[in-house]
C-alpha distance (Angstrom), angle and dihedral (degrees) to the residues before:
residue distance angle dihedral
M1 . . .
M2 3.79 . .
K3 3.74 92.1 .
E4 3.79 91.6 53.4
E5 3.77 93.5 50.1
K6 3.78 90.4 47.4
K7 3.83 90.2 53.6
T8 3.83 91.8 47.6
F9 3.80 89.4 50.4
Q10 3.81 91.6 50.0
V11 3.85 91.0 49.5
V12 3.77 91.5 48.8
L13 3.79 89.8 47.6
I14 3.83 92.6 49.9
V15 3.84 91.8 47.8
A16 3.77 91.6 47.6
A17 3.82 90.7 49.1
V18 3.80 90.5 50.1
L19 3.73 92.9 49.0
I20 3.84 92.3 49.1
L21 3.82 91.2 49.1
T22 3.82 91.2 47.5
A23 3.75 91.6 49.7
F24 3.81 90.8 48.4
A25 3.80 90.7 49.2
F26 3.79 92.4 50.7
F27 3.81 90.6 48.3
R28 3.81 91.6 51.6
L29 3.82 90.9 47.6
Y30 3.75 88.8 52.1
Q31 3.80 91.1 50.8
V32 3.81 92.5 49.3
N33 3.79 90.7 47.2
E34 3.79 92.3 52.3
K35 3.79 91.9 46.8
N36 3.78 91.7 49.8
K37 3.80 91.7 46.5
K38 3.83 90.0 52.9
A39 3.81 89.1 51.8
L40 3.86 92.5 56.6
P41 3.84 112.7 103.0
Y42 3.86 92.0 -133.1
L43 3.77 143.2 33.9
T44 3.81 118.2 -88.0
L45 3.82 130.0 -125.4
G46 3.75 110.9 -86.1
E47 3.80 93.4 22.7
S48 3.78 120.9 131.2
I49 3.81 124.4 -128.5
D50 3.78 109.9 -132.1
S51 3.73 104.8 165.2
F52 3.79 115.5 52.3
D53 3.77 111.5 139.1
L54 3.76 109.0 161.0
L55 3.81 137.6 171.8
D56 3.77 124.7 -144.8
E57 3.77 128.0 -154.8
G58 3.80 92.0 -82.4
A59 3.84 90.3 51.5
N60 3.83 90.6 -109.8
Q61 3.78 111.8 151.8
T62 3.78 124.4 -128.8
H63 3.84 117.4 -163.9
A64 3.81 132.5 -158.1
S65 3.77 89.1 -100.6
A66 3.79 87.9 73.8
L67 3.80 86.9 69.9
K68 3.83 93.1 57.0
T69 3.78 95.3 76.7
D70 3.77 126.0 108.8
R71 3.84 89.2 -103.8
P72 3.77 121.6 95.6
A73 3.80 115.7 -121.4
L74 3.75 130.6 -147.1
I75 3.84 111.4 -151.3
F76 3.78 117.2 -165.6
I77 3.77 114.6 -169.9
F78 3.76 110.7 -168.4
S79 3.77 121.4 -132.7
R80 3.74 120.1 -103.9
P81 2.95 139.9 -87.7
C82 3.79 95.9 0.0
S83 3.77 109.6 51.2
P84 3.85 92.0 164.8
C85 3.79 88.1 57.9
E86 3.78 92.1 58.9
K87 3.82 108.1 135.1
N88 3.79 94.5 -167.1
I89 3.81 93.8 68.0
L90 3.82 91.4 92.9
Y91 3.80 92.0 55.5
W92 3.79 93.5 40.8
R93 3.81 90.5 53.5
K94 3.81 89.3 49.4
M95 3.76 91.2 51.1
H96 3.80 90.6 51.8
E97 3.76 92.0 45.6
V98 3.83 92.9 53.1
L99 3.84 99.3 37.7
K100 3.81 97.7 33.8
D101 3.80 113.1 161.9
R102 3.81 96.7 -4.7
V103 3.79 92.2 80.9
D104 3.81 131.1 41.1
F105 3.82 114.1 -120.4
Y106 3.79 126.5 -154.5
G107 3.78 118.5 -176.3
I108 3.78 105.4 -170.1
I109 3.82 123.3 -165.9
L110 3.77 115.7 -167.2
G111 3.77 98.2 -143.9
D112 3.73 145.2 69.8
P113 3.82 122.0 -42.9
T114 3.79 97.1 -115.3
T115 3.78 95.5 52.7
A116 3.81 93.1 42.9
F117 3.72 98.0 50.1
N118 3.82 95.4 40.0
F119 3.81 85.5 54.2
S120 3.80 89.3 51.0
E121 3.74 91.7 54.9
N122 3.83 94.3 45.7
A123 3.83 95.5 44.8
K124 3.85 91.1 48.8
L125 3.82 91.3 -140.5
D126 3.78 116.5 -171.7
F127 3.80 92.9 -147.4
K128 3.82 128.2 66.1
L129 3.77 121.1 -95.4
Y130 3.76 123.8 -143.2
I131 3.78 138.0 -175.3
P132 3.83 123.6 -150.6
A133 3.79 113.5 -97.5
N134 3.85 87.6 -138.9
L135 3.84 108.4 23.0
D136 3.83 96.1 -166.7
K137 3.80 93.1 48.5
F138 3.86 91.2 47.0
I139 3.77 93.1 49.7
E140 3.77 91.4 49.0
A141 3.86 94.5 46.1
M142 3.81 92.6 47.2
R143 3.85 91.3 39.9
I144 3.76 93.5 -129.3
K145 3.77 105.4 175.6
L146 3.80 100.5 144.5
N147 3.83 128.9 66.6
L148 3.80 90.9 -125.3
S149 3.74 127.5 116.8
Q150 3.78 118.7 -110.6
T151 3.80 129.7 -146.4
I152 3.78 111.6 -164.3
L153 3.82 130.5 -177.5
Y154 3.81 108.0 -158.5
A155 3.79 121.8 -174.0
Q156 3.84 137.6 153.1
N157 3.82 90.3 12.6
E158 3.80 96.6 -58.0
V159 3.82 142.0 87.0
R160 3.78 106.4 -99.2
Y161 3.80 97.9 176.2
L162 3.77 135.4 8.9
K163 3.77 129.8 -179.1
L164 3.80 123.6 -176.3
G165 3.80 115.9 -153.1
N166 3.76 128.7 -3.6
L167 3.79 122.1 -0.7
E168 3.79 123.5 -135.9
G169 3.76 122.2 -137.6
E170 3.80 92.6 -106.9
E171 3.80 92.0 50.7
A172 3.80 91.3 51.2
A173 3.84 90.9 50.5
N174 3.77 90.7 48.0
L175 3.82 91.1 49.5
I176 3.83 90.9 50.7
N177 3.83 89.2 52.3
M178 3.80 91.6 47.5
A179 3.76 90.7 51.5
K180 3.87 91.3 48.0
A181 3.82 89.6 51.8
L182 3.81 90.2 50.9
I183 3.75 91.4 50.2
K184 3.84 91.0 60.7
I185 3.86 92.3 50.6
């Protein structure tokens, strides 16, 4: 009987060791994945935006909670340092023209208030422009590491589409259709 108990104990010990090693391996993989995700220069599909404190022209603050509504949001982050050089404005205007009040629009300029809002007046944009309340915190939270513009479709508390750099006509049309589909959900 002693031999059988000893074998059972050894099997239990081996199974427990395998389970502990497996749990440790999964934990380490999770840590590596999180570290790699933070190193990316953009948000990933399915990711949630938690930090989103913006100021509009009237110094009214908009928080991340504004994104947690049932409405989809299109977030346009202008390229740096030359917001007036932004090539996506044509497509962003078209998106606003087609989707109007069915989608929330956030044009975000990563710069000082005077430059941003003077640009808004001169460009005659038909959507509101914002600046981050805390630029460094916004850049860190949105993982902006490149000087490229970003076009983000955000719905149901997650990034549904993200494009770095210049949009193409077909991409803009697809994005409009994606937003329309999310409006119906």
